[in-house]
Biotite code that builds the C-alpha atoms (Angstrom):
import biotite.structure as struc

atoms = struc.array([
    struc.Atom([17.260, -132.972, -12.584], chain_id="A", res_id=1, res_name="MET", atom_name="CA", element="C"),
    struc.Atom([14.686, -134.803, -14.544], chain_id="A", res_id=2, res_name="SER", atom_name="CA", element="C"),
    struc.Atom([14.623, -138.544, -14.600], chain_id="A", res_id=3, res_name="VAL", atom_name="CA", element="C"),
    struc.Atom([14.938, -140.135, -18.020], chain_id="A", res_id=4, res_name="LEU", atom_name="CA", element="C"),
    struc.Atom([13.255, -143.506, -18.039], chain_id="A", res_id=5, res_name="LEU", atom_name="CA", element="C"),
    struc.Atom([14.821, -146.316, -19.920], chain_id="A", res_id=6, res_name="LEU", atom_name="CA", element="C"),
    struc.Atom([11.697, -147.089, -21.971], chain_id="A", res_id=7, res_name="PHE", atom_name="CA", element="C"),
    struc.Atom([13.453, -145.492, -24.938], chain_id="A", res_id=8, res_name="SER", atom_name="CA", element="C"),
    struc.Atom([15.825, -148.461, -25.176], chain_id="A", res_id=9, res_name="LEU", atom_name="CA", element="C"),
    struc.Atom([14.608, -151.212, -27.501], chain_id="A", res_id=10, res_name="PRO", atom_name="CA", element="C"),
    struc.Atom([13.001, -154.014, -25.540], chain_id="A", res_id=11, res_name="LEU", atom_name="CA", element="C"),
    struc.Atom([13.716, -156.626, -28.189], chain_id="A", res_id=12, res_name="SER", atom_name="CA", element="C"),
    struc.Atom([17.459, -156.381, -27.528], chain_id="A", res_id=13, res_name="GLN", atom_name="CA", element="C"),
    struc.Atom([16.995, -156.712, -23.794], chain_id="A", res_id=14, res_name="GLY", atom_name="CA", element="C"),
    struc.Atom([19.111, -155.018, -21.186], chain_id="A", res_id=15, res_name="TRP", atom_name="CA", element="C"),
    struc.Atom([22.230, -157.106, -21.388], chain_id="A", res_id=16, res_name="ALA", atom_name="CA", element="C"),
    struc.Atom([25.523, -155.250, -21.863], chain_id="A", res_id=17, res_name="ALA", atom_name="CA", element="C"),
    struc.Atom([23.908, -151.797, -21.691], chain_id="A", res_id=18, res_name="THR", atom_name="CA", element="C"),
    struc.Atom([25.498, -149.061, -19.569], chain_id="A", res_id=19, res_name="THR", atom_name="CA", element="C"),
    struc.Atom([23.156, -146.883, -17.525], chain_id="A", res_id=20, res_name="VAL", atom_name="CA", element="C"),
    struc.Atom([23.806, -144.147, -14.949], chain_id="A", res_id=21, res_name="TYR", atom_name="CA", element="C"),
    struc.Atom([22.180, -143.267, -11.635], chain_id="A", res_id=22, res_name="VAL", atom_name="CA", element="C"),
    struc.Atom([19.956, -140.309, -12.459], chain_id="A", res_id=23, res_name="SER", atom_name="CA", element="C"),
    struc.Atom([18.847, -137.671, -9.953], chain_id="A", res_id=24, res_name="ASP", atom_name="CA", element="C"),
    struc.Atom([19.459, -139.019, -6.457], chain_id="A", res_id=25, res_name="ARG", atom_name="CA", element="C"),
    struc.Atom([22.659, -138.615, -4.529], chain_id="A", res_id=26, res_name="LEU", atom_name="CA", element="C"),
    struc.Atom([22.817, -142.300, -3.619], chain_id="A", res_id=27, res_name="GLU", atom_name="CA", element="C"),
    struc.Atom([20.716, -145.244, -4.685], chain_id="A", res_id=28, res_name="VAL", atom_name="CA", element="C"),
    struc.Atom([20.598, -148.528, -2.720], chain_id="A", res_id=29, res_name="PRO", atom_name="CA", element="C"),
    struc.Atom([21.658, -151.669, -4.553], chain_id="A", res_id=30, res_name="LEU", atom_name="CA", element="C"),
    struc.Atom([19.834, -154.791, -3.286], chain_id="A", res_id=31, res_name="TYR", atom_name="CA", element="C"),
    struc.Atom([21.108, -158.369, -3.297], chain_id="A", res_id=32, res_name="ASP", atom_name="CA", element="C"),
    struc.Atom([17.817, -159.907, -4.495], chain_id="A", res_id=33, res_name="THR", atom_name="CA", element="C"),
    struc.Atom([14.236, -159.121, -5.513], chain_id="A", res_id=34, res_name="ILE", atom_name="CA", element="C"),
    struc.Atom([11.523, -159.118, -2.874], chain_id="A", res_id=35, res_name="GLY", atom_name="CA", element="C"),
    struc.Atom([10.706, -158.010, 0.650], chain_id="A", res_id=36, res_name="ASP", atom_name="CA", element="C"),
    struc.Atom([13.629, -159.894, 2.171], chain_id="A", res_id=37, res_name="GLU", atom_name="CA", element="C"),
    struc.Atom([16.183, -157.996, 0.013], chain_id="A", res_id=38, res_name="ALA", atom_name="CA", element="C"),
    struc.Atom([19.154, -156.444, 1.817], chain_id="A", res_id=39, res_name="LYS", atom_name="CA", element="C"),
    struc.Atom([21.183, -153.404, 0.732], chain_id="A", res_id=40, res_name="VAL", atom_name="CA", element="C"),
    struc.Atom([24.628, -154.538, -0.356], chain_id="A", res_id=41, res_name="ILE", atom_name="CA", element="C"),
    struc.Atom([25.926, -151.085, -1.208], chain_id="A", res_id=42, res_name="ARG", atom_name="CA", element="C"),
    struc.Atom([24.939, -147.599, -2.409], chain_id="A", res_id=43, res_name="HIS", atom_name="CA", element="C"),
    struc.Atom([25.791, -146.225, -5.843], chain_id="A", res_id=44, res_name="VAL", atom_name="CA", element="C"),
    struc.Atom([26.199, -142.506, -6.394], chain_id="A", res_id=45, res_name="ALA", atom_name="CA", element="C"),
    struc.Atom([24.956, -140.184, -9.126], chain_id="A", res_id=46, res_name="VAL", atom_name="CA", element="C"),
    struc.Atom([26.963, -140.680, -12.297], chain_id="A", res_id=47, res_name="GLY", atom_name="CA", element="C"),
    struc.Atom([28.254, -144.157, -11.442], chain_id="A", res_id=48, res_name="ASP", atom_name="CA", element="C"),
    struc.Atom([28.157, -146.289, -14.597], chain_id="A", res_id=49, res_name="PRO", atom_name="CA", element="C"),
    struc.Atom([26.240, -149.513, -14.109], chain_id="A", res_id=50, res_name="LEU", atom_name="CA", element="C"),
    struc.Atom([26.216, -152.431, -16.531], chain_id="A", res_id=51, res_name="GLU", atom_name="CA", element="C"),
    struc.Atom([22.738, -153.926, -16.992], chain_id="A", res_id=52, res_name="VAL", atom_name="CA", element="C"),
    struc.Atom([22.852, -157.719, -16.693], chain_id="A", res_id=53, res_name="VAL", atom_name="CA", element="C"),
    struc.Atom([19.126, -158.575, -16.832], chain_id="A", res_id=54, res_name="LYS", atom_name="CA", element="C"),
    struc.Atom([15.636, -157.178, -16.366], chain_id="A", res_id=55, res_name="ARG", atom_name="CA", element="C"),
    struc.Atom([12.702, -158.391, -14.280], chain_id="A", res_id=56, res_name="ASP", atom_name="CA", element="C"),
    struc.Atom([9.630, -156.159, -14.694], chain_id="A", res_id=57, res_name="GLY", atom_name="CA", element="C"),
    struc.Atom([10.534, -152.654, -13.436], chain_id="A", res_id=58, res_name="ASP", atom_name="CA", element="C"),
    struc.Atom([13.722, -153.889, -11.798], chain_id="A", res_id=59, res_name="LEU", atom_name="CA", element="C"),
    struc.Atom([17.190, -154.162, -13.287], chain_id="A", res_id=60, res_name="LEU", atom_name="CA", element="C"),
    struc.Atom([20.084, -156.361, -12.207], chain_id="A", res_id=61, res_name="GLN", atom_name="CA", element="C"),
    struc.Atom([23.237, -154.315, -12.659], chain_id="A", res_id=62, res_name="VAL", atom_name="CA", element="C"),
    struc.Atom([26.969, -154.692, -12.138], chain_id="A", res_id=63, res_name="ARG", atom_name="CA", element="C"),
    struc.Atom([28.395, -151.831, -10.022], chain_id="A", res_id=64, res_name="ALA", atom_name="CA", element="C"),
    struc.Atom([31.814, -150.260, -10.704], chain_id="A", res_id=65, res_name="PRO", atom_name="CA", element="C"),
    struc.Atom([33.322, -152.503, -8.016], chain_id="A", res_id=66, res_name="GLY", atom_name="CA", element="C"),
    struc.Atom([31.990, -155.632, -9.727], chain_id="A", res_id=67, res_name="GLY", atom_name="CA", element="C"),
    struc.Atom([29.082, -156.352, -7.307], chain_id="A", res_id=68, res_name="GLU", atom_name="CA", element="C"),
    struc.Atom([25.793, -157.580, -8.773], chain_id="A", res_id=69, res_name="LEU", atom_name="CA", element="C"),
    struc.Atom([22.616, -156.015, -7.398], chain_id="A", res_id=70, res_name="GLY", atom_name="CA", element="C"),
    struc.Atom([19.080, -154.963, -8.136], chain_id="A", res_id=71, res_name="TRP", atom_name="CA", element="C"),
    struc.Atom([17.503, -151.512, -8.369], chain_id="A", res_id=72, res_name="LEU", atom_name="CA", element="C"),
    struc.Atom([14.395, -149.842, -9.791], chain_id="A", res_id=73, res_name="ALA", atom_name="CA", element="C"),
    struc.Atom([14.444, -148.976, -13.487], chain_id="A", res_id=74, res_name="GLU", atom_name="CA", element="C"),
    struc.Atom([13.226, -145.408, -12.954], chain_id="A", res_id=75, res_name="ASP", atom_name="CA", element="C"),
    struc.Atom([16.330, -144.542, -10.887], chain_id="A", res_id=76, res_name="LEU", atom_name="CA", element="C"),
    struc.Atom([18.692, -144.813, -13.844], chain_id="A", res_id=77, res_name="VAL", atom_name="CA", element="C"),
    struc.Atom([19.066, -143.167, -17.221], chain_id="A", res_id=78, res_name="THR", atom_name="CA", element="C"),
    struc.Atom([20.821, -144.177, -20.420], chain_id="A", res_id=79, res_name="ALA", atom_name="CA", element="C"),
    struc.Atom([22.401, -140.731, -20.784], chain_id="A", res_id=80, res_name="GLU", atom_name="CA", element="C"),
    struc.Atom([25.466, -139.631, -18.900], chain_id="A", res_id=81, res_name="GLU", atom_name="CA", element="C"),
    struc.Atom([24.433, -137.099, -16.204], chain_id="A", res_id=82, res_name="PRO", atom_name="CA", element="C"),
    struc.Atom([25.194, -133.422, -16.889], chain_id="A", res_id=83, res_name="PRO", atom_name="CA", element="C"),
    struc.Atom([27.634, -133.269, -13.976], chain_id="A", res_id=84, res_name="ARG", atom_name="CA", element="C"),
    struc.Atom([29.695, -136.093, -15.488], chain_id="A", res_id=85, res_name="GLN", atom_name="CA", element="C"),
    struc.Atom([29.632, -134.351, -18.885], chain_id="A", res_id=86, res_name="LYS", atom_name="CA", element="C"),
    struc.Atom([30.738, -131.120, -17.210], chain_id="A", res_id=87, res_name="LEU", atom_name="CA", element="C"),
    struc.Atom([33.640, -132.839, -15.459], chain_id="A", res_id=88, res_name="LEU", atom_name="CA", element="C"),
    struc.Atom([34.730, -134.445, -18.741], chain_id="A", res_id=89, res_name="ALA", atom_name="CA", element="C"),
    struc.Atom([34.544, -131.094, -20.550], chain_id="A", res_id=90, res_name="LEU", atom_name="CA", element="C"),
    struc.Atom([36.518, -129.350, -17.777], chain_id="A", res_id=91, res_name="GLU", atom_name="CA", element="C"),
    struc.Atom([39.228, -132.010, -18.013], chain_id="A", res_id=92, res_name="ALA", atom_name="CA", element="C"),
    struc.Atom([39.338, -131.550, -21.790], chain_id="A", res_id=93, res_name="GLU", atom_name="CA", element="C"),
    struc.Atom([39.533, -127.765, -21.367], chain_id="A", res_id=94, res_name="ARG", atom_name="CA", element="C"),
    struc.Atom([42.450, -128.130, -18.941], chain_id="A", res_id=95, res_name="GLY", atom_name="CA", element="C"),
    struc.Atom([44.282, -130.390, -21.371], chain_id="A", res_id=96, res_name="GLU", atom_name="CA", element="C"),
    struc.Atom([43.653, -127.924, -24.247], chain_id="A", res_id=97, res_name="LEU", atom_name="CA", element="C"),
    struc.Atom([44.903, -125.022, -22.118], chain_id="A", res_id=98, res_name="ARG", atom_name="CA", element="C"),
    struc.Atom([48.127, -126.849, -21.353], chain_id="A", res_id=99, res_name="SER", atom_name="CA", element="C"),
    struc.Atom([48.579, -127.628, -25.065], chain_id="A", res_id=100, res_name="ARG", atom_name="CA", element="C"),
    struc.Atom([47.950, -123.944, -25.848], chain_id="A", res_id=101, res_name="LEU", atom_name="CA", element="C"),
    struc.Atom([50.607, -122.853, -23.336], chain_id="A", res_id=102, res_name="ARG", atom_name="CA", element="C"),
    struc.Atom([53.102, -125.244, -24.905], chain_id="A", res_id=103, res_name="VAL", atom_name="CA", element="C"),
    struc.Atom([52.278, -123.914, -28.412], chain_id="A", res_id=104, res_name="ALA", atom_name="CA", element="C"),
    struc.Atom([52.558, -120.292, -27.240], chain_id="A", res_id=105, res_name="GLU", atom_name="CA", element="C"),
    struc.Atom([55.927, -121.069, -25.677], chain_id="A", res_id=106, res_name="GLY", atom_name="CA", element="C"),
    struc.Atom([57.150, -122.586, -28.931], chain_id="A", res_id=107, res_name="LYS", atom_name="CA", element="C"),
    struc.Atom([55.950, -119.546, -30.899], chain_id="A", res_id=108, res_name="LEU", atom_name="CA", element="C"),
    struc.Atom([57.550, -117.126, -28.460], chain_id="A", res_id=109, res_name="ALA", atom_name="CA", element="C"),
    struc.Atom([60.814, -119.045, -28.638], chain_id="A", res_id=110, res_name="GLY", atom_name="CA", element="C"),
    struc.Atom([60.735, -119.110, -32.424], chain_id="A", res_id=111, res_name="ALA", atom_name="CA", element="C"),
    struc.Atom([59.828, -115.421, -32.631], chain_id="A", res_id=112, res_name="GLY", atom_name="CA", element="C"),
    struc.Atom([62.704, -114.290, -30.430], chain_id="A", res_id=113, res_name="VAL", atom_name="CA", element="C"),
    struc.Atom([65.359, -116.438, -32.048], chain_id="A", res_id=114, res_name="ALA", atom_name="CA", element="C"),
    struc.Atom([64.435, -116.457, -35.736], chain_id="A", res_id=115, res_name="GLY", atom_name="CA", element="C"),
    struc.Atom([62.548, -113.260, -36.605], chain_id="A", res_id=116, res_name="VAL", atom_name="CA", element="C"),
    struc.Atom([64.038, -109.754, -36.737], chain_id="A", res_id=117, res_name="GLU", atom_name="CA", element="C"),
    struc.Atom([61.920, -106.719, -35.887], chain_id="A", res_id=118, res_name="ASN", atom_name="CA", element="C"),
    struc.Atom([61.035, -105.236, -39.331], chain_id="A", res_id=119, res_name="PRO", atom_name="CA", element="C"),
    struc.Atom([60.206, -101.671, -38.156], chain_id="A", res_id=120, res_name="VAL", atom_name="CA", element="C"),
    struc.Atom([63.745, -100.159, -38.206], chain_id="A", res_id=121, res_name="PRO", atom_name="CA", element="C"),
    struc.Atom([64.420, -101.582, -41.662], chain_id="A", res_id=122, res_name="ALA", atom_name="CA", element="C"),
    struc.Atom([61.141, -100.148, -42.955], chain_id="A", res_id=123, res_name="LEU", atom_name="CA", element="C"),
    struc.Atom([61.929, -96.722, -41.459], chain_id="A", res_id=124, res_name="GLU", atom_name="CA", element="C"),
    struc.Atom([65.340, -96.691, -43.176], chain_id="A", res_id=125, res_name="ARG", atom_name="CA", element="C"),
    struc.Atom([63.700, -97.625, -46.480], chain_id="A", res_id=126, res_name="GLU", atom_name="CA", element="C"),
    struc.Atom([61.132, -94.819, -46.061], chain_id="A", res_id=127, res_name="LEU", atom_name="CA", element="C"),
    struc.Atom([63.896, -92.227, -45.507], chain_id="A", res_id=128, res_name="GLU", atom_name="CA", element="C"),
    struc.Atom([65.760, -93.493, -48.583], chain_id="A", res_id=129, res_name="ARG", atom_name="CA", element="C"),
    struc.Atom([62.614, -93.187, -50.730], chain_id="A", res_id=130, res_name="VAL", atom_name="CA", element="C"),
    struc.Atom([61.935, -89.649, -49.426], chain_id="A", res_id=131, res_name="ARG", atom_name="CA", element="C"),
    struc.Atom([65.473, -88.529, -50.300], chain_id="A", res_id=132, res_name="ALA", atom_name="CA", element="C"),
    struc.Atom([65.188, -90.069, -53.758], chain_id="A", res_id=133, res_name="GLU", atom_name="CA", element="C"),
    struc.Atom([61.825, -88.325, -54.246], chain_id="A", res_id=134, res_name="ASN", atom_name="CA", element="C"),
    struc.Atom([63.320, -84.920, -53.330], chain_id="A", res_id=135, res_name="ALA", atom_name="CA", element="C"),
    struc.Atom([66.226, -85.436, -55.766], chain_id="A", res_id=136, res_name="ALA", atom_name="CA", element="C"),
    struc.Atom([63.840, -86.382, -58.577], chain_id="A", res_id=137, res_name="LEU", atom_name="CA", element="C"),
    struc.Atom([61.671, -83.342, -57.868], chain_id="A", res_id=138, res_name="ARG", atom_name="CA", element="C"),
    struc.Atom([64.714, -81.035, -58.136], chain_id="A", res_id=139, res_name="ALA", atom_name="CA", element="C"),
    struc.Atom([65.725, -82.649, -61.444], chain_id="A", res_id=140, res_name="ARG", atom_name="CA", element="C"),
    struc.Atom([62.187, -82.179, -62.827], chain_id="A", res_id=141, res_name="ILE", atom_name="CA", element="C"),
    struc.Atom([62.197, -78.499, -61.806], chain_id="A", res_id=142, res_name="ASP", atom_name="CA", element="C"),
    struc.Atom([65.601, -77.943, -63.460], chain_id="A", res_id=143, res_name="ALA", atom_name="CA", element="C"),
    struc.Atom([64.478, -79.680, -66.672], chain_id="A", res_id=144, res_name="ALA", atom_name="CA", element="C"),
    struc.Atom([61.288, -77.615, -66.814], chain_id="A", res_id=145, res_name="SER", atom_name="CA", element="C"),
    struc.Atom([63.266, -74.398, -66.342], chain_id="A", res_id=146, res_name="ALA", atom_name="CA", element="C"),
    struc.Atom([65.668, -75.318, -69.113], chain_id="A", res_id=147, res_name="ALA", atom_name="CA", element="C"),
    struc.Atom([62.817, -76.109, -71.499], chain_id="A", res_id=148, res_name="LEU", atom_name="CA", element="C"),
    struc.Atom([60.852, -72.944, -70.887], chain_id="A", res_id=149, res_name="SER", atom_name="CA", element="C"),
    struc.Atom([63.852, -70.618, -70.508], chain_id="A", res_id=150, res_name="GLY", atom_name="CA", element="C"),
    struc.Atom([62.684, -69.246, -67.229], chain_id="A", res_id=151, res_name="ARG", atom_name="CA", element="C"),
    struc.Atom([63.045, -70.180, -63.595], chain_id="A", res_id=152, res_name="LEU", atom_name="CA", element="C"),
    struc.Atom([60.380, -72.417, -62.187], chain_id="A", res_id=153, res_name="VAL", atom_name="CA", element="C"),
    struc.Atom([59.354, -71.955, -58.554], chain_id="A", res_id=154, res_name="PRO", atom_name="CA", element="C"),
    struc.Atom([59.734, -75.002, -56.429], chain_id="A", res_id=155, res_name="ARG", atom_name="CA", element="C"),
    struc.Atom([56.545, -76.882, -55.659], chain_id="A", res_id=156, res_name="LEU", atom_name="CA", element="C"),
    struc.Atom([57.175, -76.897, -51.937], chain_id="A", res_id=157, res_name="ASP", atom_name="CA", element="C"),
    struc.Atom([57.817, -73.096, -51.811], chain_id="A", res_id=158, res_name="ALA", atom_name="CA", element="C"),
    struc.Atom([54.091, -72.329, -51.884], chain_id="A", res_id=159, res_name="THR", atom_name="CA", element="C"),
    struc.Atom([53.505, -74.820, -49.114], chain_id="A", res_id=160, res_name="ALA", atom_name="CA", element="C"),
    struc.Atom([56.096, -73.122, -46.869], chain_id="A", res_id=161, res_name="ASP", atom_name="CA", element="C"),
    struc.Atom([53.711, -70.846, -44.977], chain_id="A", res_id=162, res_name="TRP", atom_name="CA", element="C"),
    struc.Atom([56.193, -70.236, -42.165], chain_id="A", res_id=163, res_name="HIS", atom_name="CA", element="C"),
    struc.Atom([57.963, -67.645, -44.326], chain_id="A", res_id=164, res_name="ALA", atom_name="CA", element="C"),
    struc.Atom([54.996, -65.403, -45.190], chain_id="A", res_id=165, res_name="TRP", atom_name="CA", element="C"),
    struc.Atom([52.922, -65.579, -41.959], chain_id="A", res_id=166, res_name="VAL", atom_name="CA", element="C"),
    struc.Atom([55.139, -63.059, -40.052], chain_id="A", res_id=167, res_name="PRO", atom_name="CA", element="C"),
    struc.Atom([55.018, -60.657, -43.006], chain_id="A", res_id=168, res_name="TRP", atom_name="CA", element="C"),
    struc.Atom([51.245, -60.898, -43.251], chain_id="A", res_id=169, res_name="ALA", atom_name="CA", element="C"),
    struc.Atom([50.941, -60.317, -39.505], chain_id="A", res_id=170, res_name="GLY", atom_name="CA", element="C"),
    struc.Atom([53.199, -57.262, -39.720], chain_id="A", res_id=171, res_name="GLY", atom_name="CA", element="C"),
    struc.Atom([51.147, -55.791, -42.580], chain_id="A", res_id=172, res_name="VAL", atom_name="CA", element="C"),
    struc.Atom([47.959, -56.374, -40.587], chain_id="A", res_id=173, res_name="LEU", atom_name="CA", element="C"),
    struc.Atom([49.340, -54.593, -37.485], chain_id="A", res_id=174, res_name="VAL", atom_name="CA", element="C"),
    struc.Atom([50.586, -51.644, -39.567], chain_id="A", res_id=175, res_name="LEU", atom_name="CA", element="C"),
    struc.Atom([47.175, -51.367, -41.239], chain_id="A", res_id=176, res_name="GLY", atom_name="CA", element="C"),
    struc.Atom([45.463, -51.325, -37.824], chain_id="A", res_id=177, res_name="PHE", atom_name="CA", element="C"),
    struc.Atom([47.792, -48.571, -36.528], chain_id="A", res_id=178, res_name="ILE", atom_name="CA", element="C"),
    struc.Atom([47.355, -46.496, -39.709], chain_id="A", res_id=179, res_name="ALA", atom_name="CA", element="C"),
    struc.Atom([43.559, -46.866, -39.485], chain_id="A", res_id=180, res_name="GLY", atom_name="CA", element="C"),
    struc.Atom([43.535, -45.795, -35.839], chain_id="A", res_id=181, res_name="PHE", atom_name="CA", element="C"),
    struc.Atom([45.675, -42.717, -36.548], chain_id="A", res_id=182, res_name="LEU", atom_name="CA", element="C"),
    struc.Atom([43.542, -41.754, -39.557], chain_id="A", res_id=183, res_name="PHE", atom_name="CA", element="C"),
    struc.Atom([40.366, -42.077, -37.510], chain_id="A", res_id=184, res_name="HIS", atom_name="CA", element="C"),
    struc.Atom([41.873, -39.926, -34.741], chain_id="A", res_id=185, res_name="ARG", atom_name="CA", element="C"),
    struc.Atom([42.937, -37.297, -37.249], chain_id="A", res_id=186, res_name="PHE", atom_name="CA", element="C"),
    struc.Atom([39.432, -37.164, -38.766], chain_id="A", res_id=187, res_name="ARG", atom_name="CA", element="C"),
    struc.Atom([37.822, -36.988, -35.364], chain_id="A", res_id=188, res_name="HIS", atom_name="CA", element="C"),
    struc.Atom([40.007, -34.063, -34.226], chain_id="A", res_id=189, res_name="CYS", atom_name="CA", element="C"),
    struc.Atom([39.447, -32.239, -37.473], chain_id="A", res_id=190, res_name="ARG", atom_name="CA", element="C"),
    struc.Atom([35.662, -32.504, -37.193], chain_id="A", res_id=191, res_name="SER", atom_name="CA", element="C"),
    struc.Atom([35.781, -30.879, -33.712], chain_id="A", res_id=192, res_name="HIS", atom_name="CA", element="C"),
    struc.Atom([37.880, -27.927, -34.643], chain_id="A", res_id=193, res_name="GLY", atom_name="CA", element="C"),
    struc.Atom([41.241, -29.492, -33.974], chain_id="A", res_id=194, res_name="GLY", atom_name="CA", element="C"),
    struc.Atom([40.446, -30.379, -30.394], chain_id="A", res_id=195, res_name="PHE", atom_name="CA", element="C"),
    struc.Atom([40.683, -33.843, -29.083], chain_id="A", res_id=196, res_name="ARG", atom_name="CA", element="C"),
    struc.Atom([37.689, -34.722, -26.943], chain_id="A", res_id=197, res_name="ILE", atom_name="CA", element="C"),
    struc.Atom([38.144, -37.373, -24.257], chain_id="A", res_id=198, res_name="THR", atom_name="CA", element="C"),
    struc.Atom([35.528, -38.879, -22.058], chain_id="A", res_id=199, res_name="LEU", atom_name="CA", element="C"),
    struc.Atom([36.195, -39.542, -18.495], chain_id="A", res_id=200, res_name="GLY", atom_name="CA", element="C"),
])
């Protein structure tokens, strides 16, 4: 993690009532006074918010989360919340949003089961009704056309009914094949003096 120095904060306003965070060390010692005789009163961890009380050169007097006043070096803190703290806050927000989503999905599922009918069967019944009405109208149009022209009009769907003529066409094709084979055999025997020649 990179250390963000607090030089970006305006010096004219001073350090009073500013919140800073321990930057890239796991624990930072908090001293009771400035100088060589200073004693460690406690350690503050990464992400602990510290309130700046005053500044003396490169040192800051801060108030720890427990209320203790102590001194530490300015380059050990940053004005921005550490990424780990931001991540924890975002994960908490995500958890809260997921729980709200589950509640909303439950409400929708409850409303869908109780208040909404499945529309598919009704649509299928309507489709069958429209098809029957269409067939009746087609028959009436055919009858009216026949009456106007004085002749019978073939139904429009009769030409599309291929199931009726496929067996007949197949039968004609088989009979044509048999007749062709017999004719070829007859011509072959006739060209050899009436004898049938077989190989084998």
